[in-house]
Short mmCIF file of the C-alpha atoms (twelve columns), coordinates in Angstrom:
data_MODEL
# 
_entry.id   MODEL 
# 
loop_
_atom_site.group_PDB 
_atom_site.id 
_atom_site.type_symbol 
_atom_site.label_atom_id 
_atom_site.label_alt_id 
_atom_site.label_comp_id 
_atom_site.label_asym_id 
_atom_site.label_seq_id 
_atom_site.Cartn_x 
_atom_site.Cartn_y 
_atom_site.Cartn_z 
_atom_site.pdbx_PDB_model_num 
ATOM 1   C CA . UNK A 1   5.416   -31.172 -10.711 1 
ATOM 2   C CA . UNK A 2   6.775   -32.841 -14.024 1 
ATOM 3   C CA . UNK A 3   3.966   -33.846 -16.371 1 
ATOM 4   C CA . UNK A 4   1.292   -31.672 -14.531 1 
ATOM 5   C CA . UNK A 5   -0.459  -28.744 -15.970 1 
ATOM 6   C CA . UNK A 6   0.625   -25.522 -14.305 1 
ATOM 7   C CA . UNK A 7   0.059   -21.807 -14.541 1 
ATOM 8   C CA . UNK A 8   2.552   -20.579 -17.081 1 
ATOM 9   C CA . UNK A 9   2.913   -16.764 -17.938 1 
ATOM 10  C CA . UNK A 10  -0.840  -16.601 -18.588 1 
ATOM 11  C CA . UNK A 11  -0.618  -12.706 -18.788 1 
ATOM 12  C CA . UNK A 12  1.991   -12.778 -21.580 1 
ATOM 13  C CA . UNK A 13  1.502   -10.055 -24.047 1 
ATOM 14  C CA . UNK A 14  -0.173  -7.813  -21.485 1 
ATOM 15  C CA . UNK A 15  1.512   -4.393  -20.709 1 
ATOM 16  C CA . UNK A 16  1.110   -3.070  -17.297 1 
ATOM 17  C CA . UNK A 17  2.223   0.594   -16.378 1 
ATOM 18  C CA . UNK A 18  2.447   1.122   -12.642 1 
ATOM 19  C CA . UNK A 19  3.167   4.286   -10.960 1 
ATOM 20  C CA . UNK A 20  3.972   2.610   -7.619  1 
ATOM 21  C CA . UNK A 21  5.575   3.206   -4.358  1 
ATOM 22  C CA . UNK A 22  5.991   1.639   -0.915  1 
ATOM 23  C CA . UNK A 23  4.384   -1.811  -0.741  1 
ATOM 24  C CA . UNK A 24  0.685   -2.094  -1.820  1 
ATOM 25  C CA . UNK A 25  0.981   -1.235  -5.360  1 
ATOM 26  C CA . UNK A 26  4.429   -2.745  -5.797  1 
ATOM 27  C CA . UNK A 27  2.984   -6.185  -4.498  1 
ATOM 28  C CA . UNK A 28  0.234   -5.991  -6.899  1 
ATOM 29  C CA . UNK A 29  2.834   -5.217  -9.691  1 
ATOM 30  C CA . UNK A 30  5.006   -8.143  -8.476  1 
ATOM 31  C CA . UNK A 31  2.145   -10.639 -8.864  1 
ATOM 32  C CA . UNK A 32  1.088   -9.388  -12.418 1 
ATOM 33  C CA . UNK A 33  4.844   -9.692  -13.448 1 
ATOM 34  C CA . UNK A 34  5.056   -13.185 -12.075 1 
ATOM 35  C CA . UNK A 35  1.884   -13.939 -14.045 1 
ATOM 36  C CA . UNK A 36  3.932   -13.018 -17.203 1 
ATOM 37  C CA . UNK A 37  2.864   -9.338  -17.631 1 
ATOM 38  C CA . UNK A 38  5.485   -6.858  -18.750 1 
ATOM 39  C CA . UNK A 39  5.254   -4.397  -15.881 1 
ATOM 40  C CA . UNK A 40  7.120   -1.119  -16.447 1 
ATOM 41  C CA . UNK A 41  7.524   0.738   -13.244 1 
ATOM 42  C CA . UNK A 42  7.161   4.344   -13.541 1 
ATOM 43  C CA . UNK A 43  9.133   5.983   -10.747 1 
ATOM 44  C CA . UNK A 44  9.726   9.770   -9.924  1 
ATOM 45  C CA . UNK A 45  13.313  11.132  -10.818 1 
ATOM 46  C CA . UNK A 46  14.400  10.370  -7.256  1 
ATOM 47  C CA . UNK A 47  13.044  6.792   -7.331  1 
ATOM 48  C CA . UNK A 48  10.379  4.940   -5.202  1 
ATOM 49  C CA . UNK A 49  11.257  5.910   -1.759  1 
ATOM 50  C CA . UNK A 50  11.186  2.207   -0.785  1 
ATOM 51  C CA . UNK A 51  14.648  2.035   -2.374  1 
ATOM 52  C CA . UNK A 52  15.953  3.691   0.634   1 
ATOM 53  C CA . UNK A 53  14.201  1.782   3.350   1 
ATOM 54  C CA . UNK A 54  17.575  0.023   3.943   1 
ATOM 55  C CA . UNK A 55  20.829  -0.602  2.340   1 
ATOM 56  C CA . UNK A 56  21.381  -4.294  2.994   1 
ATOM 57  C CA . UNK A 57  21.563  -5.661  -0.450  1 
ATOM 58  C CA . UNK A 58  25.160  -4.356  -1.159  1 
ATOM 59  C CA . UNK A 59  23.765  -0.916  -0.603  1 
ATOM 60  C CA . UNK A 60  20.413  -1.602  -2.108  1 
ATOM 61  C CA . UNK A 61  17.094  -2.309  -0.227  1 
ATOM 62  C CA . UNK A 62  16.030  -5.685  0.494   1 
ATOM 63  C CA . UNK A 63  12.608  -4.349  0.975   1 
ATOM 64  C CA . UNK A 64  12.602  -2.973  -2.632  1 
ATOM 65  C CA . UNK A 65  14.189  -6.280  -3.997  1 
ATOM 66  C CA . UNK A 66  11.331  -8.385  -2.373  1 
ATOM 67  C CA . UNK A 67  8.629   -6.229  -4.210  1 
ATOM 68  C CA . UNK A 68  10.065  -5.292  -7.527  1 
ATOM 69  C CA . UNK A 69  11.778  -8.209  -9.169  1 
ATOM 70  C CA . UNK A 70  10.704  -9.150  -12.725 1 
ATOM 71  C CA . UNK A 71  9.784   -5.443  -13.558 1 
ATOM 72  C CA . UNK A 72  11.439  -2.780  -15.775 1 
ATOM 73  C CA . UNK A 73  12.216  0.755   -14.329 1 
ATOM 74  C CA . UNK A 74  11.811  4.206   -15.977 1 
ATOM 75  C CA . UNK A 75  12.273  7.554   -14.128 1 
ATOM 76  C CA . UNK A 76  9.581   10.082  -15.438 1 
ATOM 77  C CA . UNK A 77  9.150   13.763  -14.399 1 
ATOM 78  C CA . UNK A 78  5.627   14.832  -14.882 1 
ATOM 79  C CA . UNK A 79  6.765   18.441  -14.501 1 
ATOM 80  C CA . UNK A 80  8.570   17.887  -17.951 1 
ATOM 81  C CA . UNK A 81  6.239   18.236  -21.039 1 
ATOM 82  C CA . UNK A 82  8.142   15.602  -22.967 1 
ATOM 83  C CA . UNK A 83  7.764   13.042  -20.010 1 
ATOM 84  C CA . UNK A 84  4.146   13.788  -19.740 1 
ATOM 85  C CA . UNK A 85  3.725   12.978  -23.578 1 
ATOM 86  C CA . UNK A 86  5.929   9.802   -22.919 1 
ATOM 87  C CA . UNK A 87  3.557   8.577   -20.239 1 
ATOM 88  C CA . UNK A 88  0.561   9.070   -22.548 1 
ATOM 89  C CA . UNK A 89  2.087   7.198   -25.292 1 
ATOM 90  C CA . UNK A 90  2.801   4.418   -22.743 1 
ATOM 91  C CA . UNK A 91  -0.778  4.356   -21.408 1 
ATOM 92  C CA . UNK A 92  -2.081  4.329   -25.059 1 
ATOM 93  C CA . UNK A 93  -0.686  0.903   -25.371 1 
ATOM 94  C CA . UNK A 94  -1.111  -0.541  -21.908 1 
ATOM 95  C CA . UNK A 95  -3.605  -3.162  -20.728 1 
ATOM 96  C CA . UNK A 96  -3.518  -2.152  -17.172 1 
ATOM 97  C CA . UNK A 97  -2.638  1.097   -15.358 1 
ATOM 98  C CA . UNK A 98  -1.838  0.817   -11.581 1 
ATOM 99  C CA . UNK A 99  -1.153  3.630   -9.300  1 
ATOM 100 C CA . UNK A 100 -1.011  4.402   -5.512  1 
ATOM 101 C CA . UNK A 101 -0.615  8.226   -5.784  1 
ATOM 102 C CA . UNK A 102 -2.670  10.707  -3.928  1 
ATOM 103 C CA . UNK A 103 -6.459  10.503  -5.023  1 
ATOM 104 C CA . UNK A 104 -7.157  12.975  -7.682  1 
ATOM 105 C CA . UNK A 105 -3.491  13.834  -8.514  1 
ATOM 106 C CA . UNK A 106 -3.450  12.143  -11.882 1 
ATOM 107 C CA . UNK A 107 -6.886  13.096  -12.937 1 
ATOM 108 C CA . UNK A 108 -6.036  16.700  -12.561 1 
ATOM 109 C CA . UNK A 109 -2.984  16.132  -14.951 1 
ATOM 110 C CA . UNK A 110 -5.399  14.365  -17.510 1 
ATOM 111 C CA . UNK A 111 -4.672  10.815  -16.620 1 
ATOM 112 C CA . UNK A 112 -8.111  9.756   -15.310 1 
ATOM 113 C CA . UNK A 113 -9.478  6.631   -16.570 1 
ATOM 114 C CA . UNK A 114 -12.229 8.131   -18.703 1 
ATOM 115 C CA . UNK A 115 -9.870  10.415  -20.430 1 
ATOM 116 C CA . UNK A 116 -7.195  7.679   -21.245 1 
ATOM 117 C CA . UNK A 117 -9.890  5.374   -22.588 1 
ATOM 118 C CA . UNK A 118 -10.627 7.894   -25.042 1 
ATOM 119 C CA . UNK A 119 -7.443  6.633   -26.967 1 
ATOM 120 C CA . UNK A 120 -7.294  3.311   -25.339 1 
ATOM 121 C CA . UNK A 121 -10.795 1.699   -24.997 1 
ATOM 122 C CA . UNK A 122 -9.634  -1.475  -23.237 1 
ATOM 123 C CA . UNK A 123 -7.523  0.099   -20.536 1 
ATOM 124 C CA . UNK A 124 -8.094  -1.161  -17.059 1 
ATOM 125 C CA . UNK A 125 -7.008  1.344   -14.519 1 
ATOM 126 C CA . UNK A 126 -6.646  0.546   -10.591 1 
ATOM 127 C CA . UNK A 127 -6.151  3.095   -8.019  1 
ATOM 128 C CA . UNK A 128 -5.066  1.974   -4.528  1 
ATOM 129 C CA . UNK A 129 -5.820  4.459   -1.771  1 
ATOM 130 C CA . UNK A 130 -5.785  4.576   2.033   1 
ATOM 131 C CA . UNK A 131 -9.464  5.463   2.856   1 
ATOM 132 C CA . UNK A 132 -11.205 5.939   -0.604  1 
ATOM 133 C CA . UNK A 133 -11.158 8.370   -3.424  1 
ATOM 134 C CA . UNK A 134 -13.713 10.799  -2.563  1 
ATOM 135 C CA . UNK A 135 -14.847 12.949  0.407   1 
ATOM 136 C CA . UNK A 136 -12.494 13.866  3.318   1 
ATOM 137 C CA . UNK A 137 -11.227 10.323  3.351   1 
ATOM 138 C CA . UNK A 138 -9.053  11.098  0.295   1 
ATOM 139 C CA . UNK A 139 -7.117  13.546  1.915   1 
ATOM 140 C CA . UNK A 140 -5.763  11.353  4.720   1 
ATOM 141 C CA . UNK A 141 -2.351  9.937   4.610   1 
ATOM 142 C CA . UNK A 142 -2.272  5.997   4.912   1 
ATOM 143 C CA . UNK A 143 0.656   3.883   6.105   1 
ATOM 144 C CA . UNK A 144 0.183   0.294   6.948   1 
ATOM 145 C CA . UNK A 145 0.237   0.658   10.692  1 
ATOM 146 C CA . UNK A 146 -2.157  3.864   10.715  1 
ATOM 147 C CA . UNK A 147 -4.647  1.832   8.779   1 
ATOM 148 C CA . UNK A 148 -4.268  -1.290  11.074  1 
ATOM 149 C CA . UNK A 149 -5.060  1.069   13.862  1 
ATOM 150 C CA . UNK A 150 -7.972  2.943   12.114  1 
ATOM 151 C CA . UNK A 151 -9.620  -0.223  11.112  1 
ATOM 152 C CA . UNK A 152 -9.718  -1.888  14.478  1 
ATOM 153 C CA . UNK A 153 -7.046  -4.581  13.700  1 
ATOM 154 C CA . UNK A 154 -4.805  -3.382  16.626  1 
ATOM 155 C CA . UNK A 155 -7.887  -3.559  19.051  1 
ATOM 156 C CA . UNK A 156 -8.020  -7.352  18.565  1 
ATOM 157 C CA . UNK A 157 -4.198  -7.854  18.269  1 
ATOM 158 C CA . UNK A 158 -1.876  -7.897  21.334  1 
ATOM 159 C CA . UNK A 159 -2.256  -8.686  25.131  1 
ATOM 160 C CA . UNK A 160 -5.079  -7.648  27.434  1 
ATOM 161 C CA . UNK A 161 -2.974  -4.927  28.518  1 
ATOM 162 C CA . UNK A 162 -1.451  -3.606  25.316  1 
ATOM 163 C CA . UNK A 163 -2.683  -3.470  21.679  1 
ATOM 164 C CA . UNK A 164 -0.226  -4.172  19.063  1 
ATOM 165 C CA . UNK A 165 0.260   -3.887  15.326  1 
ATOM 166 C CA . UNK A 166 0.669   -7.214  13.294  1 
ATOM 167 C CA . UNK A 167 4.463   -7.679  12.673  1 
ATOM 168 C CA . UNK A 168 4.057   -7.610  8.797   1 
ATOM 169 C CA . UNK A 169 2.552   -5.135  6.381   1 
ATOM 170 C CA . UNK A 170 -0.704  -6.666  6.687   1 
ATOM 171 C CA . UNK A 171 -2.705  -3.914  4.966   1 
ATOM 172 C CA . UNK A 172 -0.349  -3.298  2.260   1 
ATOM 173 C CA . UNK A 173 -0.009  -6.856  1.268   1 
ATOM 174 C CA . UNK A 174 -3.654  -7.648  1.708   1 
ATOM 175 C CA . UNK A 175 -4.575  -4.553  -0.514  1 
ATOM 176 C CA . UNK A 176 -2.117  -5.441  -3.210  1 
ATOM 177 C CA . UNK A 177 -3.364  -9.026  -3.435  1 
ATOM 178 C CA . UNK A 178 -7.053  -7.599  -3.486  1 
ATOM 179 C CA . UNK A 179 -5.989  -5.244  -6.387  1 
ATOM 180 C CA . UNK A 180 -4.369  -8.042  -8.266  1 
ATOM 181 C CA . UNK A 181 -7.414  -10.300 -8.067  1 
ATOM 182 C CA . UNK A 182 -9.724  -7.389  -9.087  1 
ATOM 183 C CA . UNK A 183 -7.506  -6.630  -12.120 1 
ATOM 184 C CA . UNK A 184 -7.688  -10.234 -13.153 1 
ATOM 185 C CA . UNK A 185 -11.534 -9.927  -12.948 1 
ATOM 186 C CA . UNK A 186 -11.525 -6.760  -14.822 1 
ATOM 187 C CA . UNK A 187 -9.348  -8.385  -17.636 1 
ATOM 188 C CA . UNK A 188 -11.891 -11.210 -17.936 1 
ATOM 189 C CA . UNK A 189 -14.834 -8.849  -18.160 1 
ATOM 190 C CA . UNK A 190 -12.899 -6.824  -20.800 1 
ATOM 191 C CA . UNK A 191 -12.523 -10.076 -22.801 1 
ATOM 192 C CA . UNK A 192 -16.304 -10.000 -22.933 1 
ATOM 193 C CA . UNK A 193 -17.067 -6.519  -23.387 1 
ATOM 194 C CA . UNK A 194 -14.057 -5.122  -25.174 1 
ATOM 195 C CA . UNK A 195 -13.926 -2.227  -22.871 1 
ATOM 196 C CA . UNK A 196 -11.798 -1.435  -19.842 1 
ATOM 197 C CA . UNK A 197 -12.940 0.080   -16.568 1 
ATOM 198 C CA . UNK A 198 -11.773 1.814   -13.468 1 
ATOM 199 C CA . UNK A 199 -11.095 0.037   -10.145 1 
ATOM 200 C CA . UNK A 200 -10.538 1.727   -6.741  1 
ATOM 201 C CA . UNK A 201 -9.205  -0.329  -3.820  1 
ATOM 202 C CA . UNK A 202 -8.998  1.047   -0.408  1 
ATOM 203 C CA . UNK A 203 -6.750  -0.298  2.279   1 
ATOM 204 C CA . UNK A 204 -9.437  0.517   5.014   1 
ATOM 205 C CA . UNK A 205 -12.038 -1.219  3.100   1 
ATOM 206 C CA . UNK A 206 -9.882  -4.341  2.554   1 
ATOM 207 C CA . UNK A 207 -9.005  -4.507  6.371   1 
ATOM 208 C CA . UNK A 208 -12.707 -3.783  7.358   1 
ATOM 209 C CA . UNK A 209 -13.607 -6.931  5.404   1 
ATOM 210 C CA . UNK A 210 -10.947 -8.795  7.067   1 
ATOM 211 C CA . UNK A 211 -12.537 -7.573  10.402  1 
ATOM 212 C CA . UNK A 212 -15.888 -8.899  9.744   1 
ATOM 213 C CA . UNK A 213 -15.518 -11.782 12.429  1 
ATOM 214 C CA . UNK A 214 -14.954 -9.458  15.389  1 
ATOM 215 C CA . UNK A 215 -17.384 -6.830  13.806  1 
ATOM 216 C CA . UNK A 216 -20.223 -9.353  13.620  1 
ATOM 217 C CA . UNK A 217 -19.450 -10.616 17.038  1 
ATOM 218 C CA . UNK A 218 -19.556 -7.119  18.529  1 
ATOM 219 C CA . UNK A 219 -22.859 -6.302  16.684  1 
ATOM 220 C CA . UNK A 220 -24.901 -9.449  17.205  1 
ATOM 221 C CA . UNK A 221 -23.394 -11.746 19.846  1 
ATOM 222 C CA . UNK A 222 -23.704 -9.218  22.681  1 
ATOM 223 C CA . UNK A 223 -19.996 -8.725  23.399  1 
ATOM 224 C CA . UNK A 224 -16.827 -7.131  21.755  1 
ATOM 225 C CA . UNK A 225 -13.869 -9.449  21.330  1 
ATOM 226 C CA . UNK A 226 -10.845 -8.441  23.205  1 
ATOM 227 C CA . UNK A 227 -7.108  -8.976  22.913  1 
ATOM 228 C CA . UNK A 228 -5.966  -12.442 24.210  1 
ATOM 229 C CA . UNK A 229 -2.521  -12.534 22.801  1 
ATOM 230 C CA . UNK A 230 -1.717  -16.073 21.463  1 
ATOM 231 C CA . UNK A 231 -4.556  -17.547 23.375  1 
ATOM 232 C CA . UNK A 232 -8.080  -17.948 21.711  1 
ATOM 233 C CA . UNK A 233 -10.752 -16.080 23.445  1 
ATOM 234 C CA . UNK A 234 -13.535 -18.844 23.011  1 
ATOM 235 C CA . UNK A 235 -11.629 -22.153 22.438  1 
ATOM 236 C CA . UNK A 236 -9.456  -24.029 25.011  1 
ATOM 237 C CA . UNK A 237 -6.900  -25.320 24.974  1 
ATOM 238 C CA . UNK A 238 -5.807  -23.232 21.922  1 
ATOM 239 C CA . UNK A 239 -2.552  -21.208 22.447  1 
ATOM 240 C CA . UNK A 240 0.979   -21.382 23.606  1 
ATOM 241 C CA . UNK A 241 2.623   -23.486 26.269  1 
ATOM 242 C CA . UNK A 242 6.031   -23.627 27.446  1 
ATOM 243 C CA . UNK A 243 8.267   -26.621 27.165  1 
ATOM 244 C CA . UNK A 244 11.000  -27.889 29.393  1 
ATOM 245 C CA . UNK A 245 13.994  -26.513 27.164  1 
ATOM 246 C CA . UNK A 246 12.516  -22.928 27.450  1 
ATOM 247 C CA . UNK A 247 10.793  -23.036 24.110  1 
ATOM 248 C CA . UNK A 248 7.212   -22.756 23.269  1 
ATOM 249 C CA . UNK A 249 4.552   -24.676 21.102  1 
ATOM 250 C CA . UNK A 250 0.968   -24.028 20.088  1 
ATOM 251 C CA . UNK A 251 -1.680  -26.480 20.462  1 
ATOM 252 C CA . UNK A 252 -5.391  -26.140 19.301  1 
ATOM 253 C CA . UNK A 253 -8.083  -28.573 20.583  1 
ATOM 254 C CA . UNK A 254 -11.416 -28.158 18.545  1 
ATOM 255 C CA . UNK A 255 -13.698 -30.638 20.024  1 
ATOM 256 C CA . UNK A 256 -14.402 -32.959 23.004  1 
ATOM 257 C CA . UNK A 257 -13.053 -36.026 21.063  1 
ATOM 258 C CA . UNK A 258 -9.929  -34.354 20.515  1 
ATOM 259 C CA . UNK A 259 -9.649  -33.262 24.072  1 
ATOM 260 C CA . UNK A 260 -10.158 -36.763 25.384  1 
ATOM 261 C CA . UNK A 261 -7.493  -38.045 22.988  1 
ATOM 262 C CA . UNK A 262 -4.982  -35.570 24.098  1 
ATOM 263 C CA . UNK A 263 -5.577  -36.291 27.840  1 
ATOM 264 C CA . UNK A 264 -5.211  -40.010 27.257  1 
ATOM 265 C CA . UNK A 265 -2.251  -39.981 24.853  1 
ATOM 266 C CA . UNK A 266 -0.162  -36.947 25.546  1 
ATOM 267 C CA . UNK A 267 -1.027  -35.954 29.084  1 
ATOM 268 C CA . UNK A 268 -1.216  -39.579 30.226  1 
ATOM 269 C CA . UNK A 269 -4.314  -38.867 32.284  1 
ATOM 270 C CA . UNK A 270 -7.370  -40.122 30.526  1 
ATOM 271 C CA . UNK A 271 -9.541  -39.154 33.563  1 
ATOM 272 C CA . UNK A 272 -9.052  -35.368 32.615  1 
ATOM 273 C CA . UNK A 273 -10.855 -36.242 29.471  1 
ATOM 274 C CA . UNK A 274 -14.213 -36.586 31.313  1 
ATOM 275 C CA . UNK A 275 -13.436 -34.389 34.362  1 
ATOM 276 C CA . UNK A 276 -16.549 -32.044 34.751  1 
ATOM 277 C CA . UNK A 277 -14.201 -29.099 34.783  1 
ATOM 278 C CA . UNK A 278 -12.859 -29.902 31.400  1 
ATOM 279 C CA . UNK A 279 -15.483 -32.207 29.694  1 
ATOM 280 C CA . UNK A 280 -16.732 -29.459 27.186  1 
ATOM 281 C CA . UNK A 281 -15.143 -26.411 25.578  1 
ATOM 282 C CA . UNK A 282 -17.347 -24.047 27.705  1 
ATOM 283 C CA . UNK A 283 -16.143 -25.888 30.919  1 
ATOM 284 C CA . UNK A 284 -12.389 -25.730 29.703  1 
ATOM 285 C CA . UNK A 285 -12.708 -21.981 28.956  1 
ATOM 286 C CA . UNK A 286 -14.256 -21.362 32.343  1 
ATOM 287 C CA . UNK A 287 -11.576 -23.392 34.078  1 
ATOM 288 C CA . UNK A 288 -8.666  -22.312 31.869  1 
ATOM 289 C CA . UNK A 289 -6.204  -21.799 34.754  1 
ATOM 290 C CA . UNK A 290 -6.711  -25.286 36.248  1 
ATOM 291 C CA . UNK A 291 -6.639  -26.852 32.858  1 
ATOM 292 C CA . UNK A 292 -3.403  -25.061 31.967  1 
ATOM 293 C CA . UNK A 293 -1.928  -26.334 35.310  1 
ATOM 294 C CA . UNK A 294 -2.582  -29.933 34.257  1 
ATOM 295 C CA . UNK A 295 -1.051  -29.361 30.735  1 
ATOM 296 C CA . UNK A 296 2.011   -27.330 32.063  1 
ATOM 297 C CA . UNK A 297 2.701   -30.260 34.687  1 
ATOM 298 C CA . UNK A 298 3.418   -32.428 31.752  1 
ATOM 299 C CA . UNK A 299 4.937   -30.064 29.061  1 
ATOM 300 C CA . UNK A 300 7.447   -28.707 31.450  1 
ATOM 301 C CA . UNK A 301 9.093   -31.951 31.455  1 
ATOM 302 C CA . UNK A 302 9.654   -32.485 27.950  1 
ATOM 303 C CA . UNK A 303 11.540  -30.826 25.186  1 
ATOM 304 C CA . UNK A 304 9.921   -28.882 22.311  1 
ATOM 305 C CA . UNK A 305 10.966  -31.516 19.674  1 
ATOM 306 C CA . UNK A 306 10.017  -34.507 21.837  1 
ATOM 307 C CA . UNK A 307 6.400   -32.860 22.543  1 
ATOM 308 C CA . UNK A 308 6.002   -31.957 18.804  1 
ATOM 309 C CA . UNK A 309 6.642   -35.723 17.765  1 
ATOM 310 C CA . UNK A 310 4.214   -37.028 20.385  1 
ATOM 311 C CA . UNK A 311 1.482   -34.576 19.368  1 
ATOM 312 C CA . UNK A 312 1.928   -35.140 15.754  1 
ATOM 313 C CA . UNK A 313 1.967   -38.950 16.286  1 
ATOM 314 C CA . UNK A 314 -1.449  -38.579 18.059  1 
ATOM 315 C CA . UNK A 315 -2.856  -36.196 15.601  1 
ATOM 316 C CA . UNK A 316 -3.224  -33.291 17.783  1 
ATOM 317 C CA . UNK A 317 -3.048  -30.038 16.004  1 
ATOM 318 C CA . UNK A 318 0.026   -28.071 16.934  1 
ATOM 319 C CA . UNK A 319 3.008   -25.980 15.846  1 
ATOM 320 C CA . UNK A 320 6.149   -24.638 16.944  1 
ATOM 321 C CA . UNK A 321 6.270   -20.875 18.019  1 
ATOM 322 C CA . UNK A 322 8.763   -20.227 15.242  1 
ATOM 323 C CA . UNK A 323 11.300  -17.346 15.423  1 
ATOM 324 C CA . UNK A 324 12.347  -15.522 12.179  1 
ATOM 325 C CA . UNK A 325 15.487  -17.556 12.539  1 
ATOM 326 C CA . UNK A 326 13.349  -20.881 12.705  1 
ATOM 327 C CA . UNK A 327 11.502  -19.796 9.535   1 
ATOM 328 C CA . UNK A 328 14.920  -18.985 7.744   1 
ATOM 329 C CA . UNK A 329 15.728  -22.580 8.444   1 
ATOM 330 C CA . UNK A 330 12.382  -24.280 8.191   1 
ATOM 331 C CA . UNK A 331 11.999  -27.511 6.412   1 
ATOM 332 C CA . UNK A 332 8.903   -26.203 4.674   1 
ATOM 333 C CA . UNK A 333 10.271  -23.075 3.361   1 
ATOM 334 C CA . UNK A 334 10.370  -22.841 -0.356  1 
ATOM 335 C CA . UNK A 335 12.934  -20.292 -1.555  1 
ATOM 336 C CA . UNK A 336 13.533  -18.179 -4.584  1 
ATOM 337 C CA . UNK A 337 16.771  -16.230 -5.666  1 
ATOM 338 C CA . UNK A 338 16.748  -12.494 -6.245  1 
ATOM 339 C CA . UNK A 339 19.329  -10.481 -7.996  1 
ATOM 340 C CA . UNK A 340 19.691  -6.863  -7.458  1 
ATOM 341 C CA . UNK A 341 22.833  -5.449  -9.048  1 
ATOM 342 C CA . UNK A 342 25.740  -7.470  -7.407  1 
ATOM 343 C CA . UNK A 343 23.691  -8.726  -4.635  1 
ATOM 344 C CA . UNK A 344 22.254  -12.261 -4.491  1 
ATOM 345 C CA . UNK A 345 19.476  -12.823 -1.922  1 
ATOM 346 C CA . UNK A 346 17.311  -15.744 -1.106  1 
ATOM 347 C CA . UNK A 347 13.756  -14.937 -0.050  1 
ATOM 348 C CA . UNK A 348 10.498  -16.998 0.363   1 
ATOM 349 C CA . UNK A 349 8.922   -17.842 -2.899  1 
ATOM 350 C CA . UNK A 350 5.453   -16.641 -4.020  1 
ATOM 351 C CA . UNK A 351 2.965   -19.163 -2.841  1 
ATOM 352 C CA . UNK A 352 1.407   -20.020 -6.291  1 
ATOM 353 C CA . UNK A 353 3.708   -22.424 -8.269  1 
ATOM 354 C CA . UNK A 354 4.218   -21.700 -12.002 1 
ATOM 355 C CA . UNK A 355 6.077   -23.336 -14.740 1 
ATOM 356 C CA . UNK A 356 9.535   -22.252 -15.484 1 
ATOM 357 C CA . UNK A 357 11.685  -20.054 -13.468 1 
ATOM 358 C CA . UNK A 358 10.620  -16.915 -12.008 1 
ATOM 359 C CA . UNK A 359 12.224  -13.432 -13.209 1 
ATOM 360 C CA . UNK A 360 14.517  -12.729 -10.407 1 
ATOM 361 C CA . UNK A 361 16.245  -9.585  -11.459 1 
ATOM 362 C CA . UNK A 362 15.360  -6.265  -9.673  1 
ATOM 363 C CA . UNK A 363 15.642  -3.099  -11.708 1 
ATOM 364 C CA . UNK A 364 18.120  -0.299  -10.786 1 
ATOM 365 C CA . UNK A 365 16.351  3.268   -10.949 1 
ATOM 366 C CA . UNK A 366 15.661  3.919   -14.629 1 
ATOM 367 C CA . UNK A 367 17.562  0.772   -15.899 1 
ATOM 368 C CA . UNK A 368 15.259  0.522   -18.727 1 
ATOM 369 C CA . UNK A 369 14.505  4.206   -19.323 1 
ATOM 370 C CA . UNK A 370 16.512  4.765   -22.446 1 
ATOM 371 C CA . UNK A 371 15.286  1.513   -24.023 1 
ATOM 372 C CA . UNK A 372 11.519  2.358   -23.155 1 
ATOM 373 C CA . UNK A 373 11.902  5.961   -24.551 1 
ATOM 374 C CA . UNK A 374 13.221  4.654   -27.722 1 
ATOM 375 C CA . UNK A 375 10.658  1.956   -28.023 1 
ATOM 376 C CA . UNK A 376 7.787   4.462   -27.203 1 
ATOM 377 C CA . UNK A 377 9.235   7.417   -29.268 1 
ATOM 378 C CA . UNK A 378 6.814   7.634   -31.937 1 
ATOM 379 C CA . UNK A 379 3.897   5.556   -31.009 1 
# 
């Protein structure tokens, strides 16, 4: 990337105070820190409970390490008047205040956005909730799997017989990313108006938006999308096929020209390209079993790597059905180092490239508490 203009700590000089726990808000904070902001992670005296999700990083949590590198940590007890005063001093100087505490809990203590902007006009606040910040929704506890279920994600994920959750914290990560983008918009707007504002991002709202394709099919196409595992419900062939060495690969044929090319160059049976049972996508979906028999007859005689080479040679969209171990050793995987105390970890890098090295240090609980207390003692 030498010689190219790159993103380079574009939020340098911005102070973010983040009362965050678990995944969604910490992921937003991670992205803000990676963009150059100073992120002060405010934790309860016992710490973010994600610190004890596991103990695999030399006694510390790898989950926590993934989400919290590049931040400062201070433990604050809001039952102590001096800590309440310290938080007020921090927020008086902050550009952004992120939190995912229970809706209304901070407002009841005098930390609502309107009250805070009486002494810090430009403050942008961002609240992350499960189901919203008003009405009965605000009282509901929200964890990633619960929101996947409530928003309908599980109804379109899994096999015909059994629904499933996505295997990663989909709702949390999507919500953290949405909050990050909303904060950037708010900072741009503040640059024009000089005034901050309050943002509220609901995990349910984020996933409902992501569910728009099946939602619109249900409302306007006369059917409700079902669960089809790895197979596409309306395109064929589009899904997994076993190979002769007990692996699986995915192929995706999007149009009739690609199907004819696939039949001729990969299957070695050009006549299948114009066979009335398979000549167009609708026919292939209707005759999926017979089509799969023709594909399996060829795929079962070749190894995964042999088939992948042939498919790529002839420009057929395909992928390996990778395991986590496969990902760990993947040739495309970009990695970054993370240092958490005495532990040194290697993780998948953030997807947006930036100039210079990323801050890889994960803070121990209250690691920066004394320094922050001194810095903000008389402000």
